[in-house]
N, C-alpha and C positions, 0 to 999 in steps of 0.2 A: 630028574628031581627026586630026591629021597622022600620016603614016607613021612619022615619027621618034618621036612620042609613043607610038604603038601598039607599036612595036618595043621601046622603052625599058621600058614596063610589062610586056610579055611577058617580057623578060629578067630583070626584077626578080622576077617570079613564078617563073621557071625557077631562078634563083639561090636563092630561098627553098626551093623544093622539093629542090634538090640538097643544100643544107645539112641539111634535115630528113632526107633519105634517108641521108646519111652518119651523122647522129646516131642514127637508128634502127638502123643496122647497127653502131653503136659503132666507126665508122671515122673517122679525122680527115679533115676537108675541107682538103686541102692548099692551100698558097699558089699553087702552079702552076695548080691547078684554078680557083681564084678569080680569078686574073689573067686567064684567058681571058674570064670574064664581065665583069670590070671594064673591060678594054680595049674590048669591044664596047659596054658601057654608056656609056663616055666618048665613043665615036664618035657614038652616037645623041643623047647629051646636047648635044653641040656642034651638032647639026643642028636642035635645037629653038630656038624664039624664047624670049626672056626671059619672056614671059607663059606660054608652055607649061611652062617650067621651074618657074615659081612655082606653077602649077596642079598639077604633079606633086608638088612638095614638100608642098603642102597635102593632096593626096590620100593620099600615103604617110604623112603625119603624122596623118591623121584630123582635121585642123583645118578649121573652117569659114572661108571667105574673109571676113575681117573688116577687113583693112587695105587701104588704097588701093594700087593697083599702082605708084603713083609713088614709093613708098618705095625708097630705094636699097638694093641688095643687092650682095654681093661674093662672088666665088668663094673657096673655102677648100680647103686640102689635106685629103684624106680618106685615112686609113690603111686598108689592106686589112683587111677584117673589121669595119670600123666600120659602124655603122648610121646615122651622121649624114649629112645631105644635103651635096652639094657647093657649096651656096650658103647664105648667112645674111644676116640684116639687117645693113646697114652701120651702124657707130656714128656 
């Protein structure tokens, strides 16, 4: 596992824990707090190869790798607070 992949997964876990912590304390998780995570996640995402990104998406979605890696993918805009991945299968 590359350093970028490890850092990305670590940040995803930290973000999930931060959201849960705010929820348990009945405090809103502000956009400013989330932006800090998102900018760092974006940095590490860009450092990964396409194959690493695909593996991360499968891992986070809990899917088994069943499609060939040759299928085209495209980057998509992700809104803050969204749980969708930053890539999807191209049409």
